[in-house]
Structure formats: C-alpha cells, structure tokens
N, C-alpha and C positions, 0 to 999 in steps of 0.2 A: 707672336714670334716674328722677328724680322725676316723678310723674304730671303736674304742671303744665307741665313742659317738653315733655311728649309730646302736647300738645293740637294734633294736626294739623288737626282741623276748625276750631279757633279760628284757627290760622295761615292757613288758606285763606280764612276769612271776613275776617280782618284785611287780607290782601293785596287782596281784592276791594274793600274800602273805600278803599284807597289808590291803586289802579291800575285802569284800564279793562281788562276781560277779555272784551269783546264782539266783538273782531275775529276774523277767520277762523283765524289761527294759534292764538289762545287757545282758541277754541271747539274746534278740532281736538284740542288737548292735553287739554282738559276731557273731551271724548268718549272719547279713548283712556284717560285716567285712570279714568273711570267704568267702562268695559268691563273694564279691568284689575282695578280694586278689586272689582267685582262678581264676577268670576271667582275672585279670591283669597278673597273671602268664602265662596263656595260650597266652595272647597277647605278652608278653615279650619273650616267647619261639619262637613265630613266627618271631619276630624281630631278635632274635639270629640266627635262622635258615637261615634267608635271609641276614644276615650280609655281608657287602661287604669287610670286612677286619678281620684278625685274632684278632687284638686289640679290635675291636667292639665286636666280638663274646666273647672274654674273659671278657670284662666289663659286657656284658649282662648276661653271665653265673653267674657272681658274684651277679648281681642284682636278678636273679631268685633264687639263693640259699638264699638270704636275705628274699625273699617272702616265700620260702618254710619253713624257720625257723619260721617266724611270723605265718604262717598257722598252723604249729605244735603246737606252744605255745597257739594259740587260741583254737584249737581242744581240748587241754587238759583242757580247762575251761568249756567245754560244760557239762551241766547237762542233765538228761534224757529229760527234757522239751526242752532244746536247741537242742539236737540231733534230736528230733521229728520235730522241726521247720526247721531244716536244710534239712530234707527229703522232705519238701513241694516243689511241682514243682515251678520252676522259670519261668519267661517269656522266651520264646525261643530266643536264640541268632541268629543273622543273620550271616551266614558264610561269611567270606571274600573271594572275588574272587581273591584277589591279595596277597595271603599269601607268594608267592615267590618273590614279589617285596619288597625290603627293605624299600623304601620310603613309600609305602602304609601301610606296617606293622607298621612302626615307627609312622606315623601320627595317625593311628588308636589307637595304644597303648597310645600315648600322650593324645588323646581325652578321652579315657576310664579312664585313671588314674585321670584326672581332674574331670570327672563326678563322679567317685567313692568317691573321697575326699569330694566333695560337698554333696553327698548323706549321707555320714556318719556324717558330721558336722551337717546337717539338722536333722538327726535322734536324735542326742544327745542334740540339742539346748534347749529342754525343761527340761533337767536335771539340777540339781543344779551345779553352777560353782564350780570347784574344787572337785566335787563328782567323785566316781570311774567310773561311766558310761561315763561321759564327758571326764575324763582323758584317758580312754581306747580309746574312739573315737578319741581323739587328737593324741594319739600315732600312731594309724593306719593311720590317715589323714596325719601326718607328713611323714610317710613311703611312702605313695602314692605321696605326693608332692615332696619328695626327688627323687623318680624314675621319676616323670614327669620332674623335672628340669634336671636330668641326660640325659634323652632322648631328651630334648630340646637342650642341649649342643651338642649331637650327630648330630642333625639336623643342627645346626648352623655351626658345623665343616664341614659338608658335603657341605653346601651351599657356604662356603667361599673358 
C-alpha cells in the first residue's frame, strides 16, 4: 500500500475538521482507541526489541511511528470529559514472560491487534453508518488490521 494512502493520523485529523467529535459517544471511542493503540504500541515495541534482523527492526520502527502519530492525533481530540475518562483505571495487563523472544512477542502482538480491532468495531456498531463516530472507529480499526497483516507477513516469512 502506498505510504500516502496509509496516513491514518491524517485521516483522523481530516475527520475531526469535518465532523464534531466532542459528544460522549465520540469521546468514548477516542478513549478506547487511545488505550488500544497505546497497548498495541507497547506490544510492537517489544517485537521490535526482539527482532531477529535489522530489516525487521526497521519495519517495526516504522510501524511504531505510525501508531505514535495516530495516538497524537487522537489525543488532540480529547475534551475535558474524554481526558477524565482516559484517566480511569484500566484492567491490569498481564506482563509477558517472553518479551525477549521474537516469536512470542510477535504472536502476542498479532493477537492483541486483532482483539483491539474487534473491540473498537463493536463499540461503534450502534452508531449510525457513515457517522463520525463509526468513521473514526473504522480508521483506527483499519490501522490495527494493517499492522496485524504486516505482522502476519513477518511470521509467514519467518516460517518459510
């Protein structure tokens, strides 16, 4: 996919310019997206640290930058209410015992990206089709799916 068409942060900012995202439903999705992307970022950083080649590490660093950009774009959309929701305690994450193992870090990240995309799609499913909340959820879900697919390709290359 050409780099310009993968500018998820740009898509988020463009949506924010054309549609209001300050209501409770939008802020809830923004907070869920932020938590999901931040968790995915931690997972992808673990994979990058455990990378078995410089090429893998380079690709993963590009992916983490893409997540960082999307996170920054979403943070800019938080209202006071959204920021308060973001501070609510999340369920504790279980630490990985195999953070130094590329394969375990990779499979863990793949699973988390898939779960996050499903969770976001589920949250926005009650919103009107084509509405800003559903579109926002779709942008973030596509980002997660893109990273999921990229990591699957890494796994396939390793296995062949």
